[in-house]
C-alpha positions as CSV (number, residue, x, y, z in Angstrom):
1,M,6.1,6.4,-33.5
2,K,6.1,8.7,-36.4
3,E,4.1,11.8,-36.0
4,K,2.9,14.1,-38.9
5,C,2.6,17.7,-37.9
6,N,2.4,19.6,-41.2
7,T,-0.9,21.3,-40.6
8,A,-0.8,23.0,-44.0
9,N,-1.5,19.6,-45.7
10,K,-5.0,18.2,-45.7
11,A,-4.2,14.5,-46.0
12,T,-6.7,11.9,-47.0
13,F,-6.8,8.4,-45.6
14,D,-9.0,5.4,-46.1
15,T,-9.9,5.4,-42.4
16,L,-9.2,7.9,-39.6
17,I,-9.5,6.6,-36.0
18,A,-10.1,9.0,-33.2
19,G,-8.3,7.4,-30.2
20,G,-5.2,5.3,-29.7
21,G,-6.6,2.9,-27.0
22,I,-6.7,-0.8,-27.6
23,A,-10.0,-0.5,-29.5
24,G,-8.5,2.0,-31.9
25,L,-5.2,0.0,-32.3
26,V,-7.0,-3.3,-33.1
27,T,-9.3,-1.5,-35.6
28,A,-6.2,0.0,-37.3
29,L,-4.3,-3.3,-37.4
30,E,-7.2,-5.2,-39.0
31,L,-7.7,-2.5,-41.6
32,L,-3.9,-2.2,-42.4
33,K,-3.7,-5.9,-43.0
34,Q,-6.4,-5.4,-45.7
35,G,-4.3,-2.7,-47.4
36,Q,-6.0,0.4,-46.1
37,S,-4.2,3.6,-45.3
38,V,-5.0,4.6,-41.7
39,C,-4.5,7.6,-39.5
40,I,-4.8,7.4,-35.7
41,V,-5.4,10.7,-33.8
42,D,-4.5,10.2,-30.1
43,R,-4.5,12.8,-27.3
44,D,-1.8,11.1,-25.2
45,T,1.9,11.0,-25.6
46,P,3.7,8.3,-27.7
47,E,4.9,6.3,-24.7
48,R,1.3,6.0,-23.5
49,L,-0.1,4.7,-26.7
50,G,-2.7,2.0,-25.9
51,G,-4.6,4.1,-23.4
52,L,-6.0,2.5,-20.2
53,A,-5.5,-1.0,-21.6
54,R,-1.7,-0.5,-21.0
55,W,-2.4,-0.2,-17.3
56,A,-5.2,-2.9,-17.2
57,F,-4.9,-6.2,-15.3
58,G,-5.9,-8.0,-18.5
59,G,-8.9,-10.0,-17.3
60,M,-11.5,-11.2,-19.8
61,A,-14.8,-13.0,-19.5
62,L,-14.5,-15.9,-22.0
63,C,-16.3,-19.2,-22.6
64,N,-15.4,-22.5,-24.4
65,T,-11.7,-22.0,-23.6
66,K,-8.9,-24.6,-23.2
67,Q,-8.4,-23.3,-19.6
68,Q,-12.0,-23.9,-18.7
69,K,-12.0,-27.4,-20.2
70,K,-8.9,-28.4,-18.3
71,L,-10.6,-27.3,-15.1
72,K,-13.8,-29.2,-16.1
73,I,-15.9,-26.0,-16.3
74,A,-18.8,-26.8,-18.6
75,D,-19.4,-23.4,-20.1
76,N,-21.0,-22.3,-23.4
77,S,-22.4,-19.3,-25.3
78,E,-26.0,-20.0,-24.2
79,R,-25.0,-20.1,-20.5
80,L,-22.9,-16.9,-20.8
81,L,-25.8,-15.1,-22.4
82,Q,-28.2,-16.2,-19.8
83,D,-25.8,-15.0,-17.0
84,W,-25.3,-11.7,-18.9
85,H,-29.1,-11.0,-19.0
86,S,-29.4,-11.9,-15.3
87,F,-27.1,-9.1,-14.4
88,A,-27.9,-6.5,-17.1
89,E,-31.5,-5.7,-16.3
90,F,-32.2,-4.8,-19.9
91,S,-35.4,-3.0,-20.8
92,E,-37.7,-3.7,-23.7
93,Q,-36.1,-0.7,-25.5
94,D,-32.6,-2.1,-25.3
95,H,-32.6,-3.7,-28.8
96,W,-28.9,-3.0,-29.7
97,P,-27.5,-3.6,-26.3
98,K,-29.2,-7.0,-26.3
99,Q,-27.9,-7.7,-29.8
100,W,-24.3,-6.9,-28.7
101,A,-24.7,-9.1,-25.6
102,Q,-25.6,-12.0,-27.9
103,E,-22.8,-11.1,-30.3
104,Y,-20.3,-11.3,-27.4
105,A,-21.7,-14.5,-26.1
106,Q,-21.6,-16.2,-29.5
107,H,-18.3,-14.8,-30.7
108,N,-16.0,-14.1,-27.8
109,T,-14.2,-17.4,-28.4
110,D,-13.4,-16.9,-32.1
111,K,-13.2,-13.1,-32.4
112,V,-11.3,-12.5,-29.1
113,Y,-9.8,-15.6,-27.5
114,Q,-8.6,-17.3,-30.7
115,Y,-7.6,-14.0,-32.1
116,L,-5.3,-13.3,-29.2
117,L,-3.8,-16.7,-29.2
118,A,-3.0,-16.3,-32.9
119,L,-1.1,-13.1,-32.0
120,G,1.0,-15.2,-29.6
121,L,-0.6,-14.1,-26.4
122,K,-1.3,-16.5,-23.6
123,F,-3.7,-16.8,-20.6
124,L,-2.9,-18.0,-17.1
125,P,-4.2,-21.6,-16.5
126,A,-6.3,-20.5,-13.6
127,V,-9.8,-19.2,-14.2
128,N,-11.3,-17.0,-11.6
129,W,-14.9,-16.8,-10.4
130,V,-16.0,-13.1,-10.2
131,E,-19.3,-11.3,-10.0
132,R,-21.2,-14.3,-8.7
133,G,-24.2,-12.2,-7.8
134,L,-25.7,-11.6,-4.4
135,F,-28.2,-14.4,-4.8
136,G,-26.9,-16.6,-7.6
137,E,-27.3,-14.3,-10.6
138,G,-24.2,-13.0,-12.5
139,N,-21.5,-15.5,-13.4
140,S,-22.9,-18.9,-12.6
141,L,-19.4,-20.4,-13.0
142,P,-15.8,-19.3,-13.4
143,R,-14.9,-17.6,-16.7
144,Y,-12.5,-14.7,-15.8
145,H,-9.3,-15.3,-17.7
146,I,-6.1,-13.3,-17.0
147,L,-3.7,-12.4,-19.8
148,W,-0.1,-13.6,-19.0
149,G,1.6,-10.3,-19.2
150,T,-1.5,-8.2,-18.3
151,G,-2.9,-5.5,-20.6
152,W,0.6,-4.2,-20.9
153,E,1.6,-7.2,-23.0
154,L,-1.5,-7.0,-25.1
155,V,-0.8,-3.4,-26.0
156,E,2.9,-4.1,-26.7
157,V,2.0,-7.0,-29.0
158,I,-0.5,-5.0,-31.0
159,I,2.0,-2.1,-31.4
160,A,4.7,-4.5,-32.5
161,N,2.4,-5.6,-35.2
162,L,1.8,-2.0,-36.3
163,K,5.4,-1.0,-36.6
164,S,6.0,-2.3,-40.2
165,F,3.0,-0.3,-41.3
166,I,4.4,2.8,-39.7
167,K,7.7,2.4,-41.5
168,L,5.8,2.1,-44.8
169,E,3.8,5.2,-43.9
170,Q,0.6,3.2,-44.4
171,L,-0.1,4.1,-40.8
172,V,0.3,7.7,-39.5
173,I,-0.2,8.6,-35.9
174,Y,-0.8,12.1,-34.6
175,H,0.1,12.1,-30.9
176,Q,-1.1,14.8,-28.6
177,H,-3.8,15.8,-31.0
178,K,-7.5,16.0,-30.3
179,V,-10.5,15.3,-32.6
180,L,-12.9,18.2,-32.2
181,N,-15.7,17.1,-34.5
182,V,-16.6,15.0,-37.5
183,N,-17.1,16.7,-40.9
184,F,-19.9,15.6,-43.2
185,I,-20.7,16.1,-46.9
186,A,-24.4,15.5,-47.3
187,D,-25.0,12.6,-44.9
188,K,-21.6,11.0,-45.1
189,A,-18.6,11.4,-42.7
190,V,-15.7,12.7,-44.7
191,G,-13.1,13.6,-42.1
192,V,-12.4,15.5,-38.9
193,D,-11.1,18.7,-37.5
194,I,-8.3,18.2,-35.0
195,L,-6.4,20.4,-32.5
196,N,-2.7,20.0,-32.0
197,E,-2.7,20.0,-28.2
198,S,1.1,19.9,-27.9
199,K,1.1,23.4,-29.3
200,N,-1.8,24.6,-27.2
201,E,-0.5,24.2,-23.7
202,S,-0.1,27.9,-22.8
203,K,-3.1,29.1,-20.9
204,N,-2.3,32.6,-22.1
205,E,-2.5,31.7,-25.7
206,S,-4.9,33.9,-27.7
207,K,-7.9,32.6,-29.5
208,N,-6.3,33.3,-32.9
209,E,-3.2,31.4,-31.9
210,S,-5.3,28.5,-30.7
211,E,-7.3,28.4,-34.0
212,Q,-4.0,28.2,-35.9
213,N,-3.4,24.8,-34.3
214,V,-6.7,23.4,-35.7
215,F,-6.6,21.7,-39.1
216,T,-8.6,19.2,-41.1
217,L,-7.9,15.6,-42.1
218,N,-10.0,13.9,-44.7
219,A,-11.0,10.2,-44.7
220,N,-13.4,7.8,-46.4
221,N,-14.3,6.4,-43.0
222,V,-14.2,7.8,-39.4
223,V,-14.0,5.5,-36.4
224,I,-14.6,7.0,-32.9
225,A,-12.4,5.2,-30.3
226,C,-12.0,8.0,-27.8
227,G,-12.9,6.0,-24.6
228,G,-15.7,6.8,-22.2
229,I,-16.7,9.8,-20.2
230,N,-15.4,8.6,-16.8
231,G,-12.2,10.6,-17.0
232,S,-14.3,13.7,-16.3
233,T,-15.4,13.7,-12.7
234,E,-17.9,16.5,-13.6
235,K,-19.6,14.2,-16.2
236,V,-19.6,11.3,-13.8
237,K,-21.4,13.4,-11.2
238,K,-23.8,14.8,-13.8
239,H,-24.9,11.4,-14.9
240,W,-24.8,9.8,-11.5
241,Q,-27.5,7.1,-11.0
242,K,-30.4,8.7,-9.3
243,S,-31.2,5.6,-7.3
244,W,-27.8,5.9,-5.6
245,G,-28.6,9.4,-4.2
246,K,-26.4,12.4,-4.6
247,P,-22.9,11.9,-6.0
248,P,-20.2,11.9,-3.2
249,E,-18.4,15.1,-2.4
250,Q,-15.1,13.3,-3.0
251,L,-14.9,11.0,-6.0
252,L,-11.5,9.6,-7.1
253,N,-10.7,9.3,-10.8
254,G,-9.4,5.9,-11.9
255,A,-9.7,6.7,-15.6
256,N,-7.8,9.1,-17.9
257,P,-8.8,12.8,-17.8
258,I,-8.5,13.0,-21.5
259,S,-11.6,10.7,-21.6
260,D,-13.8,13.7,-21.1
261,G,-16.8,12.9,-23.2
262,L,-16.5,16.1,-25.3
263,L,-16.3,14.2,-28.6
264,H,-19.4,12.3,-27.5
265,D,-21.2,15.6,-27.1
266,A,-20.0,16.9,-30.5
267,I,-21.3,13.8,-32.3
268,A,-24.6,14.0,-30.4
269,E,-25.0,17.6,-31.6
270,Q,-24.5,16.3,-35.1
271,G,-27.3,13.7,-34.6
272,G,-25.7,10.7,-33.0
273,K,-27.6,8.9,-30.3
274,L,-26.1,8.8,-26.8
275,T,-27.6,6.3,-24.4
276,H,-27.2,4.8,-20.9
277,L,-24.6,7.4,-19.7
278,S,-25.8,6.9,-16.1
279,D,-24.7,3.2,-16.3
280,M,-21.1,3.0,-15.2
281,W,-18.5,0.5,-13.9
282,N,-17.1,2.3,-10.9
283,Y,-15.4,0.7,-7.8
284,A,-16.1,1.1,-4.1
285,A,-12.5,0.7,-2.9
286,G,-10.4,3.5,-4.3
287,I,-7.4,5.1,-2.5
288,N,-5.5,8.2,-3.4
289,H,-2.7,7.5,-5.9
290,P,0.6,7.9,-4.1
291,Q,2.2,9.1,-7.4
292,A,-0.8,11.1,-8.6
293,E,-0.5,12.4,-12.1
294,F,-3.5,14.7,-11.9
295,T,-6.0,16.1,-9.3
296,G,-8.1,13.3,-7.7
297,H,-6.0,10.5,-9.3
298,G,-6.9,7.2,-7.6
299,L,-5.9,3.6,-7.4
300,S,-8.6,0.8,-7.4
301,L,-8.0,-1.8,-4.8
302,I,-9.2,-5.4,-5.1
303,P,-10.7,-5.3,-1.6
304,C,-10.2,-8.2,0.8
305,K,-13.1,-10.5,1.2
306,S,-12.1,-11.2,4.8
307,A,-11.9,-7.6,6.0
308,L,-14.8,-5.9,7.8
309,W,-16.2,-3.0,5.8
310,L,-17.2,-0.1,8.1
311,D,-18.8,3.3,7.8
312,H,-17.2,6.5,8.9
313,T,-18.1,5.8,12.6
314,G,-16.7,2.3,12.6
315,K,-20.0,0.6,12.3
316,R,-20.2,-2.5,10.1
317,I,-22.1,-1.7,6.9
318,G,-25.1,-4.0,6.4
319,S,-27.5,-5.7,6.9
320,M,-26.0,-7.5,4.0
321,P,-22.2,-7.3,4.7
322,L,-20.1,-5.9,1.9
323,V,-18.0,-8.6,0.3
324,T,-16.2,-8.2,-3.0
325,G,-16.5,-10.8,-5.8
326,F,-20.3,-10.9,-5.9
327,D,-21.8,-7.7,-7.1
328,T,-19.6,-4.6,-7.7
329,H,-22.7,-2.5,-8.6
330,Y,-24.2,-3.3,-5.2
331,L,-21.0,-2.4,-3.4
332,C,-20.9,1.0,-5.1
333,E,-24.6,1.6,-4.4
334,Q,-24.2,0.9,-0.7
335,V,-21.1,3.0,-0.3
336,A,-22.7,5.8,-2.2
337,K,-25.5,5.9,0.2
338,Q,-23.3,6.3,3.3
339,E,-23.3,9.6,5.2
340,K,-19.7,10.4,4.4
341,P,-17.8,10.0,1.1
342,W,-15.4,7.5,2.7
343,T,-15.6,4.1,4.3
344,W,-13.1,1.8,6.0
345,Q,-11.9,-1.7,5.7
346,V,-10.4,-3.1,8.9
347,L,-8.3,-6.3,8.7
348,N,-5.0,-7.8,9.9
349,W,-1.7,-8.4,8.2
350,R,-2.5,-12.1,7.8
351,I,-5.5,-11.3,5.6
352,A,-3.9,-8.5,3.7
353,K,-0.8,-10.4,2.6
354,K,-3.0,-13.1,1.0
355,E,-6.0,-11.1,-0.3
356,L,-5.1,-7.5,-0.9
357,A,-4.3,-6.5,-4.4
358,I,-4.4,-3.4,-6.6
359,S,-6.1,-3.6,-10.0
360,G,-3.9,-3.1,-13.0
361,S,-0.5,-4.0,-14.6
362,Q,1.6,-1.5,-12.6
363,H,1.0,-3.2,-9.3
364,N,1.1,-6.8,-10.5
365,P,4.7,-7.0,-11.8
366,S,5.0,-10.8,-11.5
367,I,2.1,-11.2,-14.0
368,R,3.1,-8.2,-16.1
369,N,6.7,-9.4,-16.4
370,K,5.6,-13.0,-16.8
371,S,7.6,-14.2,-13.8
372,F,6.3,-17.6,-12.9
373,F,8.5,-17.9,-9.8
374,G,7.5,-14.4,-8.6
375,L,3.9,-15.2,-8.9
376,L,4.4,-18.6,-7.2
377,K,6.2,-16.9,-4.3
378,E,3.3,-14.4,-3.8
379,L,0.8,-17.2,-3.8
380,L,2.8,-19.2,-1.2
381,F,4.0,-16.4,1.1
382,G,1.7,-13.5,0.3
383,N,2.4,-10.2,-1.4
384,Q,4.6,-8.6,1.4
385,K,6.2,-6.1,-1.0
386,L,2.9,-4.6,-1.9
387,L,1.9,-4.2,1.7
388,Q,5.2,-2.6,2.6
389,Q,5.0,-0.3,-0.3
390,L,1.5,0.8,0.7
391,E,2.5,1.3,4.3
392,R,5.4,3.4,3.1
393,E,3.7,5.5,0.4
394,S,-0.1,5.7,1.0
395,D,-1.7,7.9,3.6
396,D,-4.9,5.8,3.2
397,F,-3.2,2.7,4.4
398,I,-2.9,2.7,8.2
399,V,-0.9,0.1,10.2
400,A,-0.9,-0.2,14.0
401,D,0.2,-2.7,16.6
402,D,-3.1,-2.7,18.5
403,L,-6.7,-1.4,18.1
404,E,-6.3,1.7,20.3
405,E,-3.4,2.9,18.2
406,L,-5.3,2.1,15.0
407,V,-8.3,4.1,16.0
408,E,-6.2,7.0,16.9
409,K,-4.5,7.0,13.5
410,M,-7.8,6.6,11.7
411,N,-9.2,9.7,13.4
412,Q,-6.2,11.7,12.4
413,H,-7.2,11.1,8.8
414,T,-10.7,12.8,9.2
415,E,-11.7,16.3,10.2
416,Q,-12.9,15.0,13.5
417,A,-12.7,11.9,15.7
418,Y,-15.7,10.0,14.3
419,I,-14.6,6.5,15.6
420,K,-14.8,5.4,19.2
421,T,-12.6,2.6,20.2
422,A,-15.3,0.9,22.2
423,K,-17.7,0.9,19.2
424,I,-15.3,-0.5,16.6
425,K,-14.1,-3.1,19.2
426,A,-17.6,-4.3,19.7
427,E,-18.1,-4.7,15.9
428,L,-14.9,-6.7,15.6
429,R,-15.6,-8.9,18.7
430,A,-19.1,-9.6,17.4
431,F,-17.6,-11.0,14.2
432,D,-14.8,-12.8,16.0
433,Q,-17.4,-14.4,18.4
434,N,-18.4,-16.6,15.4
435,F,-15.2,-18.7,15.9
436,S,-15.5,-19.3,19.6
437,N,-17.8,-22.4,19.4
438,G,-16.6,-24.2,16.3
439,Q,-17.5,-24.0,12.6
440,S,-20.9,-25.7,13.1
441,L,-22.2,-22.7,15.1
442,Q,-21.0,-19.9,12.8
443,N,-23.8,-17.6,11.7
444,D,-22.5,-14.7,9.6
445,E,-23.3,-13.9,6.0
446,Q,-19.7,-12.8,5.3
447,I,-18.3,-16.0,6.6
448,R,-20.7,-18.0,4.4
449,R,-19.7,-16.0,1.3
450,I,-16.0,-16.5,2.1
451,N,-16.5,-20.2,2.5
452,H,-18.4,-20.3,-0.8
453,A,-15.5,-18.5,-2.6
454,R,-13.0,-20.9,-1.1
455,Q,-14.9,-23.9,-2.6
456,W,-13.4,-22.9,-6.0
457,S,-9.7,-23.9,-5.8
458,V,-8.5,-21.0,-7.8
459,D,-10.1,-18.4,-5.5
460,K,-9.0,-20.4,-2.5
461,L,-5.4,-19.4,-3.4
462,R,-6.3,-15.7,-2.8
463,T,-8.9,-16.1,0.1
464,C,-8.1,-16.7,3.7
465,K,-9.7,-19.4,5.8
466,P,-12.2,-17.5,8.0
467,A,-10.7,-16.7,11.4
468,P,-10.9,-14.0,14.1
469,I,-9.4,-10.6,13.1
470,L,-8.3,-9.4,16.5
471,K,-6.8,-12.6,17.8
472,Y,-4.7,-13.6,14.8
473,G,-2.6,-12.0,12.1
474,G,-0.1,-9.6,13.9
475,K,-0.5,-6.0,13.0
476,L,-3.9,-4.4,12.4
477,I,-4.7,-2.4,9.2
478,A,-7.3,0.1,8.3
479,I,-7.7,1.3,4.7
480,K,-9.6,4.5,4.0
481,L,-11.7,4.0,0.9
482,H,-13.5,6.2,-1.6
483,L,-15.6,5.5,-4.6
484,I,-13.5,5.6,-7.8
485,S,-14.7,6.2,-11.3
486,R,-13.5,3.7,-14.0
487,K,-15.5,2.9,-17.1
488,S,-18.6,4.0,-19.0
489,L,-21.2,1.3,-19.7
490,G,-23.1,3.7,-22.0
491,G,-22.1,5.6,-25.0
492,L,-22.8,6.2,-28.7
493,Q,-25.4,3.7,-30.0
494,T,-24.1,1.3,-32.7
495,N,-25.4,-1.6,-34.7
496,L,-23.5,-4.9,-35.0
497,A,-21.3,-3.4,-37.7
498,S,-20.2,-0.8,-35.2
499,Q,-21.9,1.9,-37.3
500,I,-23.1,4.9,-35.3
501,L,-26.9,5.4,-35.3
502,N,-28.7,8.7,-35.2
503,Q,-31.6,9.7,-33.0
504,Q,-34.0,8.0,-35.5
505,G,-32.1,4.8,-35.4
506,Q,-30.6,5.2,-38.9
507,V,-27.0,4.6,-39.8
508,M,-24.7,7.7,-40.0
509,K,-22.8,6.7,-43.1
510,N,-19.1,6.1,-42.9
511,L,-19.1,6.8,-39.2
512,Y,-18.2,4.0,-36.7
513,C,-17.6,3.7,-33.0
514,V,-15.7,1.0,-31.0
515,G,-14.8,0.2,-27.4
516,E,-15.8,2.2,-24.4
517,A,-17.0,5.1,-26.6
518,A,-19.7,2.7,-27.9
519,G,-20.6,1.5,-24.4
520,F,-18.6,-1.6,-25.6
521,G,-21.2,-2.1,-28.3
522,G,-24.7,-0.8,-28.9
523,G,-24.4,2.1,-26.4
524,G,-24.9,-0.1,-23.4
525,A,-24.1,-3.8,-24.0
526,S,-23.5,-4.6,-20.3
527,G,-26.7,-3.0,-19.1
528,K,-26.5,-1.9,-15.5
529,R,-23.9,-4.4,-14.4
530,S,-21.0,-6.1,-16.1
531,L,-20.0,-9.7,-15.6
532,E,-16.4,-8.3,-15.2
533,G,-13.8,-8.9,-17.9
534,T,-16.1,-7.7,-20.7
535,F,-14.1,-4.5,-21.4
536,L,-10.8,-5.3,-23.0
537,S,-12.5,-8.1,-24.8
538,G,-15.4,-5.8,-25.7
539,C,-12.9,-3.4,-27.2
540,I,-11.4,-6.1,-29.4
541,L,-14.9,-7.5,-30.5
542,T,-16.3,-4.1,-31.5
543,A,-13.0,-3.1,-33.2
544,R,-13.0,-6.3,-35.3
545,N,-16.6,-5.9,-36.3
546,A,-16.0,-2.3,-37.3
547,A,-12.9,-3.2,-39.4
548,A,-14.8,-6.1,-41.1
549,A,-17.7,-3.8,-41.9
550,I,-15.5,-1.1,-43.4
551,I,-13.7,-3.6,-45.6
552,N,-16.9,-5.2,-46.7
553,N,-18.5,-1.8,-47.5
554,N,-15.4,-0.9,-49.6
555,H,-15.6,-4.1,-51.5
556,K,-19.3,-3.4,-52.3
557,Q,-18.4,0.1,-53.6
558,D,-15.7,-1.4,-55.8
559,Y,-18.4,-3.4,-57.6
């Protein structure tokens, strides 16, 4: 990627984009195809261009697709919007979030799905059923589509389409540079001040030396695409949902630390409206990253439906058992209310090899590398390599030959021995007792939910038939879990043209916001809960709307 570093020049571009994540890259591509000159200012290194999308699993909530039709899933925009509202808990004041929810429901097929197919991307034929809701709300049917190649392939394809524009110098990218604020003349955005962070790494650098690395870039339009606030653990705790109680003492970071929310604050000080910052998409099953790149770096597990979820003493969390795939918001809320900042999942090797997964492209190489035979092997025989890797590398992944050994090892991972063997054995035996008198006499909510998940053939591939934990499955496993921050559902409020609105609800001229920075549209399009898979697709939708509005406004000015 070509990088301009001549800070003496004050370049002028048609559009400047603050952030090189997928929302920023798609915005750039759409503008470049219309002949605009574009500058992207990105805080990360060249090889990490694409942001968190590069590491994403690539799941998208889509309706009216070929995959759904082949599986005889009768989905449509109206049903998607109905499901969206059932999960969002919108208030009467949520005008723009509701508008963006409707925009997504009506246009995810043409503006996202068909757009990606036209770029040569493909989706797996299977459609998963996620976020079903505790009591039937949420996704009323399967619509979670997975990109063949994961988010990694998405980023690589978009970048490949940008390369010709880079060679022509129609696109300029400033890597390791940070947008500090937006500049205005009268009421119009006219550019930004940026900091060259690659030259600002010395902690002993004087203030004058630091200021020398700040310069101005001018642009006719400015697009904010800097991601959310969840890369800052401090901001996550500051905006923690009050109904969840106090934020946990230990909170893992599953986002990027450069998504620190400082640009949000700068625009808010200039009049932009920030909304719904307490609404977040966090996960309840994080582990410490074995190859941590920063303090508190975490990995988000896709927790096993068939594992028992226990508190720090080994007691099963309830009365409603915690089962993934139904309501992630609920899981986080219940875990957040526990006495200690960690919980446990206890399972056996049989369950883990079929059900356990880690979210993202890095730990799903068969899908990322588009290896059909690798994926088929995992589905048939389980992901043994992942389990062996976790056993080898992760302190949070504990394996033992029997329960007594497992408890001993679990207690070695906490400041005192909270778990008693007799107590955890009683919990496991009470669950296993359901299988002693045949299926007709089973009476456990977790088993009911597992059986419900297995009714859908796609999810059956990744969900074990209910069975006793202690009696079958070989080695026992305990996984020490923490809450992990991921994405912001709130952000800068925007209209359907992705224009940023001020505190009075008026457009801030020539200033746009896309992706997570905009709460994936309107400053909170998902409400309190996402249907899952609305993030990558939300980035693409908001980006395309922004680019279309910028081109349309330019055409109006020409006349």
